[in-house]
Every structure is written in C-alpha cells, then in structure tokens.
PyMOL Python script that loads the backbone (N, CA, C, O; Angstrom):
from pymol import cmd

cmd.read_pdbstr("""\
ATOM      1  N   MET A   1      -9.814   6.486   0.266  1.00  0.00           N
ATOM      2  CA  MET A   1     -11.033   5.889  -0.232  1.00  0.00           C
ATOM      3  C   MET A   1     -10.953   4.387   0.026  1.00  0.00           C
ATOM      4  O   MET A   1      -9.899   3.769  -0.128  1.00  0.00           O
ATOM      5  N   SER A   2     -12.060   3.828   0.411  1.00  0.00           N
ATOM      6  CA  SER A   2     -12.116   2.387   0.638  1.00  0.00           C
ATOM      7  C   SER A   2     -13.194   1.781  -0.246  1.00  0.00           C
ATOM      8  O   SER A   2     -14.021   2.493  -0.817  1.00  0.00           O
ATOM      9  N   CYS A   3     -13.173   0.447  -0.350  1.00  0.00           N
ATOM     10  CA  CYS A   3     -14.154  -0.205  -1.200  1.00  0.00           C
ATOM     11  C   CYS A   3     -15.549  -0.173  -0.568  1.00  0.00           C
ATOM     12  O   CYS A   3     -16.530  -0.523  -1.224  1.00  0.00           O
ATOM     13  N   GLU A   4     -15.646   0.243   0.698  1.00  0.00           N
ATOM     14  CA  GLU A   4     -16.959   0.388   1.330  1.00  0.00           C
ATOM     15  C   GLU A   4     -17.737   1.541   0.700  1.00  0.00           C
ATOM     16  O   GLU A   4     -18.968   1.557   0.735  1.00  0.00           O
ATOM     17  N   ASP A   5     -17.015   2.510   0.122  1.00  0.00           N
ATOM     18  CA  ASP A   5     -17.641   3.691  -0.465  1.00  0.00           C
ATOM     19  C   ASP A   5     -17.966   3.536  -1.944  1.00  0.00           C
ATOM     20  O   ASP A   5     -18.670   4.369  -2.515  1.00  0.00           O
ATOM     21  N   LEU A   6     -17.455   2.470  -2.573  1.00  0.00           N
ATOM     22  CA  LEU A   6     -17.596   2.318  -4.017  1.00  0.00           C
ATOM     23  C   LEU A   6     -18.797   1.464  -4.409  1.00  0.00           C
ATOM     24  O   LEU A   6     -19.178   0.534  -3.698  1.00  0.00           O
ATOM     25  N   VAL A   7     -19.377   1.799  -5.548  1.00  0.00           N
ATOM     26  CA  VAL A   7     -20.485   1.029  -6.113  1.00  0.00           C
ATOM     27  C   VAL A   7     -20.009   0.463  -7.443  1.00  0.00           C
ATOM     28  O   VAL A   7     -19.432   1.179  -8.262  1.00  0.00           O
ATOM     29  N   CYS A   8     -20.251  -0.812  -7.650  1.00  0.00           N
ATOM     30  CA  CYS A   8     -19.809  -1.493  -8.861  1.00  0.00           C
ATOM     31  C   CYS A   8     -20.633  -1.026 -10.066  1.00  0.00           C
ATOM     32  O   CYS A   8     -21.857  -0.924  -9.986  1.00  0.00           O
ATOM     33  N   ALA A   9     -19.955  -0.747 -11.172  1.00  0.00           N
ATOM     34  CA  ALA A   9     -20.645  -0.328 -12.392  1.00  0.00           C
ATOM     35  C   ALA A   9     -21.322  -1.510 -13.081  1.00  0.00           C
ATOM     36  O   ALA A   9     -22.227  -1.329 -13.896  1.00  0.00           O
ATOM     37  N   ARG A  10     -20.878  -2.706 -12.751  1.00  0.00           N
ATOM     38  CA  ARG A  10     -21.435  -3.890 -13.404  1.00  0.00           C
ATOM     39  C   ARG A  10     -22.714  -4.374 -12.734  1.00  0.00           C
ATOM     40  O   ARG A  10     -23.708  -4.631 -13.413  1.00  0.00           O
ATOM     41  N   CYS A  11     -22.702  -4.501 -11.396  1.00  0.00           N
ATOM     42  CA  CYS A  11     -23.873  -5.067 -10.716  1.00  0.00           C
ATOM     43  C   CYS A  11     -24.625  -4.042  -9.857  1.00  0.00           C
ATOM     44  O   CYS A  11     -25.677  -4.360  -9.303  1.00  0.00           O
ATOM     45  N   ALA A  12     -24.101  -2.825  -9.742  1.00  0.00           N
ATOM     46  CA  ALA A  12     -24.723  -1.724  -9.001  1.00  0.00           C
ATOM     47  C   ALA A  12     -24.890  -2.019  -7.510  1.00  0.00           C
ATOM     48  O   ALA A  12     -25.810  -1.499  -6.879  1.00  0.00           O
ATOM     49  N   HIS A  13     -24.025  -2.835  -6.950  1.00  0.00           N
ATOM     50  CA  HIS A  13     -24.007  -3.112  -5.515  1.00  0.00           C
ATOM     51  C   HIS A  13     -22.685  -2.624  -4.932  1.00  0.00           C
ATOM     52  O   HIS A  13     -21.730  -2.405  -5.679  1.00  0.00           O
ATOM     53  N   PRO A  14     -22.610  -2.450  -3.624  1.00  0.00           N
ATOM     54  CA  PRO A  14     -21.344  -2.026  -3.024  1.00  0.00           C
ATOM     55  C   PRO A  14     -20.230  -3.036  -3.316  1.00  0.00           C
ATOM     56  O   PRO A  14     -20.443  -4.247  -3.243  1.00  0.00           O
ATOM     57  N   VAL A  15     -19.060  -2.533  -3.642  1.00  0.00           N
ATOM     58  CA  VAL A  15     -17.915  -3.385  -3.978  1.00  0.00           C
ATOM     59  C   VAL A  15     -17.537  -4.267  -2.791  1.00  0.00           C
ATOM     60  O   VAL A  15     -17.070  -5.390  -2.981  1.00  0.00           O
ATOM     61  N   ILE A  16     -17.731  -3.775  -1.576  1.00  0.00           N
ATOM     62  CA  ILE A  16     -17.357  -4.528  -0.376  1.00  0.00           C
ATOM     63  C   ILE A  16     -18.101  -5.861  -0.290  1.00  0.00           C
ATOM     64  O   ILE A  16     -17.592  -6.814   0.300  1.00  0.00           O
ATOM     65  N   GLU A  17     -19.300  -5.937  -0.872  1.00  0.00           N
ATOM     66  CA  GLU A  17     -20.078  -7.178  -0.824  1.00  0.00           C
ATOM     67  C   GLU A  17     -19.524  -8.244  -1.770  1.00  0.00           C
ATOM     68  O   GLU A  17     -19.718  -9.435  -1.526  1.00  0.00           O
ATOM     69  N   GLY A  18     -18.840  -7.841  -2.841  1.00  0.00           N
ATOM     70  CA  GLY A  18     -18.239  -8.786  -3.768  1.00  0.00           C
ATOM     71  C   GLY A  18     -19.231  -9.698  -4.457  1.00  0.00           C
ATOM     72  O   GLY A  18     -19.013 -10.907  -4.532  1.00  0.00           O
ATOM     73  N   ARG A  19     -20.318  -9.136  -4.962  1.00  0.00           N
ATOM     74  CA  ARG A  19     -21.367  -9.952  -5.580  1.00  0.00           C
ATOM     75  C   ARG A  19     -21.003 -10.473  -6.963  1.00  0.00           C
ATOM     76  O   ARG A  19     -21.477 -11.538  -7.358  1.00  0.00           O
ATOM     77  N   CYS A  20     -20.177  -9.754  -7.704  1.00  0.00           N
ATOM     78  CA  CYS A  20     -19.782 -10.234  -9.032  1.00  0.00           C
ATOM     79  C   CYS A  20     -18.259 -10.350  -9.092  1.00  0.00           C
ATOM     80  O   CYS A  20     -17.555  -9.932  -8.173  1.00  0.00           O
ATOM     81  N   ALA A  21     -17.766 -10.924 -10.184  1.00  0.00           N
ATOM     82  CA  ALA A  21     -16.324 -11.138 -10.331  1.00  0.00           C
ATOM     83  C   ALA A  21     -15.559  -9.812 -10.351  1.00  0.00           C
ATOM     84  O   ALA A  21     -14.449  -9.732  -9.825  1.00  0.00           O
ATOM     85  N   LEU A  22     -16.135  -8.784 -10.946  1.00  0.00           N
ATOM     86  CA  LEU A  22     -15.481  -7.483 -10.993  1.00  0.00           C
ATOM     87  C   LEU A  22     -15.375  -6.876  -9.599  1.00  0.00           C
ATOM     88  O   LEU A  22     -14.345  -6.300  -9.251  1.00  0.00           O
ATOM     89  N   CYS A  23     -16.428  -6.999  -8.803  1.00  0.00           N
ATOM     90  CA  CYS A  23     -16.396  -6.511  -7.413  1.00  0.00           C
ATOM     91  C   CYS A  23     -15.298  -7.215  -6.625  1.00  0.00           C
ATOM     92  O   CYS A  23     -14.508  -6.569  -5.937  1.00  0.00           O
ATOM     93  N   ARG A  24     -15.252  -8.530  -6.726  1.00  0.00           N
ATOM     94  CA  ARG A  24     -14.249  -9.300  -5.980  1.00  0.00           C
ATOM     95  C   ARG A  24     -12.834  -8.941  -6.399  1.00  0.00           C
ATOM     96  O   ARG A  24     -11.947  -8.823  -5.554  1.00  0.00           O
ATOM     97  N   ALA A  25     -12.615  -8.767  -7.702  1.00  0.00           N
ATOM     98  CA  ALA A  25     -11.283  -8.421  -8.197  1.00  0.00           C
ATOM     99  C   ALA A  25     -10.856  -7.043  -7.694  1.00  0.00           C
ATOM    100  O   ALA A  25      -9.720  -6.865  -7.255  1.00  0.00           O
ATOM    101  N   ASN A  26     -11.754  -6.080  -7.757  1.00  0.00           N
ATOM    102  CA  ASN A  26     -11.417  -4.733  -7.296  1.00  0.00           C
ATOM    103  C   ASN A  26     -11.233  -4.677  -5.790  1.00  0.00           C
ATOM    104  O   ASN A  26     -10.378  -3.939  -5.301  1.00  0.00           O
ATOM    105  N   ARG A  27     -12.017  -5.438  -5.051  1.00  0.00           N
ATOM    106  CA  ARG A  27     -11.858  -5.486  -3.594  1.00  0.00           C
ATOM    107  C   ARG A  27     -10.488  -6.048  -3.229  1.00  0.00           C
ATOM    108  O   ARG A  27      -9.818  -5.525  -2.339  1.00  0.00           O
ATOM    109  N   GLU A  28     -10.068  -7.113  -3.914  1.00  0.00           N
ATOM    110  CA  GLU A  28      -8.752  -7.698  -3.653  1.00  0.00           C
ATOM    111  C   GLU A  28      -7.633  -6.732  -4.034  1.00  0.00           C
ATOM    112  O   GLU A  28      -6.638  -6.616  -3.318  1.00  0.00           O
ATOM    113  N   ARG A  29      -7.794  -6.044  -5.157  1.00  0.00           N
ATOM    114  CA  ARG A  29      -6.776  -5.092  -5.605  1.00  0.00           C
ATOM    115  C   ARG A  29      -6.619  -3.951  -4.606  1.00  0.00           C
ATOM    116  O   ARG A  29      -5.501  -3.507  -4.345  1.00  0.00           O
ATOM    117  N   MET A  30      -7.715  -3.479  -4.053  1.00  0.00           N
ATOM    118  CA  MET A  30      -7.654  -2.375  -3.101  1.00  0.00           C
ATOM    119  C   MET A  30      -7.080  -2.799  -1.755  1.00  0.00           C
ATOM    120  O   MET A  30      -6.552  -1.962  -1.024  1.00  0.00           O
ATOM    121  N   HIS A  31      -7.170  -4.062  -1.419  1.00  0.00           N
ATOM    122  CA  HIS A  31      -6.697  -4.534  -0.120  1.00  0.00           C
ATOM    123  C   HIS A  31      -5.269  -5.054  -0.162  1.00  0.00           C
ATOM    124  O   HIS A  31      -4.737  -5.469   0.867  1.00  0.00           O
ATOM    125  N   GLN A  32      -4.634  -5.042  -1.336  1.00  0.00           N
ATOM    126  CA  GLN A  32      -3.244  -5.477  -1.424  1.00  0.00           C
ATOM    127  C   GLN A  32      -2.351  -4.411  -0.808  1.00  0.00           C
ATOM    128  O   GLN A  32      -2.622  -3.213  -0.890  1.00  0.00           O
ATOM    129  N   HIS A  33      -1.290  -4.882  -0.196  1.00  0.00           N
ATOM    130  CA  HIS A  33      -0.345  -3.964   0.426  1.00  0.00           C
ATOM    131  C   HIS A  33       0.958  -3.979  -0.345  1.00  0.00           C
ATOM    132  O   HIS A  33       1.127  -4.737  -1.300  1.00  0.00           O
ATOM    133  N   GLY A  34       1.865  -3.138   0.084  1.00  0.00           N
ATOM    134  CA  GLY A  34       3.151  -3.011  -0.584  1.00  0.00           C
ATOM    135  C   GLY A  34       4.039  -4.230  -0.428  1.00  0.00           C
ATOM    136  O   GLY A  34       3.574  -5.320  -0.093  1.00  0.00           O
ATOM    137  N   PHE A  35       5.300  -4.034  -0.672  1.00  0.00           N
ATOM    138  CA  PHE A  35       6.306  -5.089  -0.670  1.00  0.00           C
ATOM    139  C   PHE A  35       6.312  -5.852   0.648  1.00  0.00           C
ATOM    140  O   PHE A  35       6.468  -5.255   1.713  1.00  0.00           O
ATOM    141  N   GLY A  36       6.144  -7.161   0.579  1.00  0.00           N
ATOM    142  CA  GLY A  36       6.209  -8.003   1.773  1.00  0.00           C
ATOM    143  C   GLY A  36       5.079  -7.758   2.756  1.00  0.00           C
ATOM    144  O   GLY A  36       5.216  -8.070   3.939  1.00  0.00           O
ATOM    145  N   GLY A  37       3.977  -7.211   2.296  1.00  0.00           N
ATOM    146  CA  GLY A  37       2.869  -6.935   3.192  1.00  0.00           C
ATOM    147  C   GLY A  37       3.007  -5.620   3.944  1.00  0.00           C
ATOM    148  O   GLY A  37       2.154  -5.283   4.764  1.00  0.00           O
ATOM    149  N   LEU A  38       4.072  -4.875   3.673  1.00  0.00           N
ATOM    150  CA  LEU A  38       4.282  -3.590   4.336  1.00  0.00           C
ATOM    151  C   LEU A  38       3.613  -2.484   3.540  1.00  0.00           C
ATOM    152  O   LEU A  38       3.552  -2.531   2.311  1.00  0.00           O
ATOM    153  N   SER A  39       3.120  -1.500   4.250  1.00  0.00           N
ATOM    154  CA  SER A  39       2.504  -0.377   3.567  1.00  0.00           C
ATOM    155  C   SER A  39       3.595   0.498   2.947  1.00  0.00           C
ATOM    156  O   SER A  39       4.732   0.480   3.418  1.00  0.00           O
ATOM    157  N   PRO A  40       3.280   1.246   1.924  1.00  0.00           N
ATOM    158  CA  PRO A  40       4.281   2.121   1.301  1.00  0.00           C
ATOM    159  C   PRO A  40       4.876   3.135   2.276  1.00  0.00           C
ATOM    160  O   PRO A  40       6.046   3.497   2.147  1.00  0.00           O
ATOM    161  N   ALA A  41       4.097   3.594   3.241  1.00  0.00           N
ATOM    162  CA  ALA A  41       4.617   4.562   4.223  1.00  0.00           C
ATOM    163  C   ALA A  41       5.720   3.938   5.074  1.00  0.00           C
ATOM    164  O   ALA A  41       6.712   4.602   5.376  1.00  0.00           O
ATOM    165  N   VAL A  42       5.566   2.686   5.462  1.00  0.00           N
ATOM    166  CA  VAL A  42       6.587   2.010   6.259  1.00  0.00           C
ATOM    167  C   VAL A  42       7.851   1.806   5.432  1.00  0.00           C
ATOM    168  O   VAL A  42       8.960   1.961   5.943  1.00  0.00           O
ATOM    169  N   ILE A  43       7.691   1.463   4.178  1.00  0.00           N
ATOM    170  CA  ILE A  43       8.846   1.267   3.307  1.00  0.00           C
ATOM    171  C   ILE A  43       9.625   2.575   3.160  1.00  0.00           C
ATOM    172  O   ILE A  43      10.855   2.570   3.220  1.00  0.00           O
ATOM    173  N   VAL A  44       8.930   3.681   2.970  1.00  0.00           N
ATOM    174  CA  VAL A  44       9.587   4.985   2.857  1.00  0.00           C
ATOM    175  C   VAL A  44      10.300   5.330   4.160  1.00  0.00           C
ATOM    176  O   VAL A  44      11.418   5.843   4.131  1.00  0.00           O
ATOM    177  N   LEU A  45       9.683   5.061   5.283  1.00  0.00           N
ATOM    178  CA  LEU A  45      10.303   5.332   6.576  1.00  0.00           C
ATOM    179  C   LEU A  45      11.585   4.517   6.750  1.00  0.00           C
ATOM    180  O   LEU A  45      12.594   5.054   7.207  1.00  0.00           O
ATOM    181  N   VAL A  46      11.561   3.261   6.403  1.00  0.00           N
ATOM    182  CA  VAL A  46      12.754   2.413   6.511  1.00  0.00           C
ATOM    183  C   VAL A  46      13.861   2.935   5.606  1.00  0.00           C
ATOM    184  O   VAL A  46      15.024   2.967   6.008  1.00  0.00           O
ATOM    185  N   LEU A  47      13.515   3.343   4.393  1.00  0.00           N
ATOM    186  CA  LEU A  47      14.517   3.887   3.478  1.00  0.00           C
ATOM    187  C   LEU A  47      15.125   5.181   4.016  1.00  0.00           C
ATOM    188  O   LEU A  47      16.327   5.404   3.876  1.00  0.00           O
ATOM    189  N   LEU A  48      14.313   6.026   4.625  1.00  0.00           N
ATOM    190  CA  LEU A  48      14.834   7.263   5.210  1.00  0.00           C
ATOM    191  C   LEU A  48      15.770   6.981   6.382  1.00  0.00           C
ATOM    192  O   LEU A  48      16.796   7.647   6.524  1.00  0.00           O
ATOM    193  N   VAL A  49      15.436   6.013   7.215  1.00  0.00           N
ATOM    194  CA  VAL A  49      16.295   5.633   8.338  1.00  0.00           C
ATOM    195  C   VAL A  49      17.620   5.088   7.824  1.00  0.00           C
ATOM    196  O   VAL A  49      18.677   5.419   8.362  1.00  0.00           O
ATOM    197  N   LEU A  50      17.572   4.253   6.787  1.00  0.00           N
ATOM    198  CA  LEU A  50      18.802   3.725   6.200  1.00  0.00           C
ATOM    199  C   LEU A  50      19.662   4.843   5.609  1.00  0.00           C
ATOM    200  O   LEU A  50      20.886   4.817   5.742  1.00  0.00           O
ATOM    201  N   LEU A  51      19.041   5.810   4.969  1.00  0.00           N
ATOM    202  CA  LEU A  51      19.772   6.952   4.429  1.00  0.00           C
ATOM    203  C   LEU A  51      20.436   7.740   5.550  1.00  0.00           C
ATOM    204  O   LEU A  51      21.594   8.140   5.425  1.00  0.00           O
ATOM    205  N   PHE A  52      19.719   7.964   6.634  1.00  0.00           N
ATOM    206  CA  PHE A  52      20.275   8.680   7.783  1.00  0.00           C
ATOM    207  C   PHE A  52      21.493   7.952   8.336  1.00  0.00           C
ATOM    208  O   PHE A  52      22.516   8.583   8.604  1.00  0.00           O
ATOM    209  N   PHE A  53      21.402   6.637   8.513  1.00  0.00           N
ATOM    210  CA  PHE A  53      22.532   5.871   9.036  1.00  0.00           C
ATOM    211  C   PHE A  53      23.713   5.880   8.061  1.00  0.00           C
ATOM    212  O   PHE A  53      24.865   5.926   8.491  1.00  0.00           O
ATOM    213  N   ALA A  54      23.443   5.837   6.779  1.00  0.00           N
ATOM    214  CA  ALA A  54      24.520   5.885   5.796  1.00  0.00           C
ATOM    215  C   ALA A  54      25.238   7.232   5.854  1.00  0.00           C
ATOM    216  O   ALA A  54      26.466   7.282   5.796  1.00  0.00           O
ATOM    217  N   LEU A  55      24.485   8.315   5.967  1.00  0.00           N
ATOM    218  CA  LEU A  55      25.100   9.630   6.067  1.00  0.00           C
ATOM    219  C   LEU A  55      25.865   9.786   7.380  1.00  0.00           C
ATOM    220  O   LEU A  55      26.941  10.384   7.394  1.00  0.00           O
ATOM    221  N   ALA A  56      25.330   9.261   8.480  1.00  0.00           N
ATOM    222  CA  ALA A  56      26.024   9.326   9.754  1.00  0.00           C
ATOM    223  C   ALA A  56      27.325   8.514   9.717  1.00  0.00           C
ATOM    224  O   ALA A  56      28.341   8.964  10.246  1.00  0.00           O
ATOM    225  N   ALA A  57      27.308   7.346   9.111  1.00  0.00           N
ATOM    226  CA  ALA A  57      28.512   6.519   8.996  1.00  0.00           C
ATOM    227  C   ALA A  57      29.551   7.233   8.126  1.00  0.00           C
ATOM    228  O   ALA A  57      30.741   7.209   8.441  1.00  0.00           O
ATOM    229  N   ARG A  58      29.118   7.856   7.053  1.00  0.00           N
ATOM    230  CA  ARG A  58      30.039   8.574   6.178  1.00  0.00           C
ATOM    231  C   ARG A  58      30.695   9.739   6.918  1.00  0.00           C
ATOM    232  O   ARG A  58      31.882  10.009   6.740  1.00  0.00           O
ATOM    233  N   HIS A  59      29.914  10.420   7.745  1.00  0.00           N
ATOM    234  CA  HIS A  59      30.444  11.543   8.521  1.00  0.00           C
ATOM    235  C   HIS A  59      31.452  11.061   9.565  1.00  0.00           C
ATOM    236  O   HIS A  59      32.474  11.710   9.792  1.00  0.00           O
ATOM    237  N   LEU A  60      31.166   9.926  10.196  1.00  0.00           N
ATOM    238  CA  LEU A  60      32.074   9.395  11.219  1.00  0.00           C
ATOM    239  C   LEU A  60      33.385   8.904  10.625  1.00  0.00           C
ATOM    240  O   LEU A  60      34.438   9.035  11.249  1.00  0.00           O
ATOM    241  N   VAL A  61      33.326   8.342   9.430  1.00  0.00           N
ATOM    242  CA  VAL A  61      34.535   7.845   8.774  1.00  0.00           C
ATOM    243  C   VAL A  61      35.377   9.017   8.281  1.00  0.00           C
ATOM    244  O   VAL A  61      36.600   8.908   8.189  1.00  0.00           O
ATOM    245  N   GLY A  62      34.732  10.129   7.967  1.00  0.00           N
ATOM    246  CA  GLY A  62      35.455  11.309   7.531  1.00  0.00           C
ATOM    247  C   GLY A  62      35.645  11.396   6.026  1.00  0.00           C
ATOM    248  O   GLY A  62      36.509  12.128   5.544  1.00  0.00           O
ATOM    249  N   ALA A  63      34.862  10.672   5.309  1.00  0.00           N
ATOM    250  CA  ALA A  63      35.011  10.695   3.853  1.00  0.00           C
ATOM    251  C   ALA A  63      34.257  11.848   3.247  1.00  0.00           C
ATOM    252  O   ALA A  63      34.271  12.023   2.029  1.00  0.00           O
TER     253      ALA A  63
END
""", "prot")
cmd.dss("prot")
cmd.show_as("cartoon", "prot")
cmd.util.cbc("prot")
cmd.orient("prot")
C-alpha cells in the first residue's frame, strides 16, 4: 500500500498531496526506510549471508 491510495480522515484529500499536517506526517512515516536507509528486505538478506559465512567458517575450522 502506498500513500497514493490513502485518503486523509482529517482533510478528505489524498495523503500524497500533503495538504494538512496529518497528511504530511503520515506521508513522511510511510516513506521512511529501515536502518541506514536500507529496506528491511536488504537487511534480512545481509543477515542471512552473514549466517551462511559463519556456518561455513565453523565447518572449515572443524568445530
């Protein structure tokens, strides 16, 4: 869902237009991204890659 599809309950205009303070606040909240500007999917992918390398290193060491 994007803010283009939402209608503000306060001013009854599309949230994307940002006509009132509530519209602007919700538009900004919806456009925020995860840690460091990365999307949550990228963060999960990086964590999975790190887990894979940790398991591979553990297997190579023989522990």
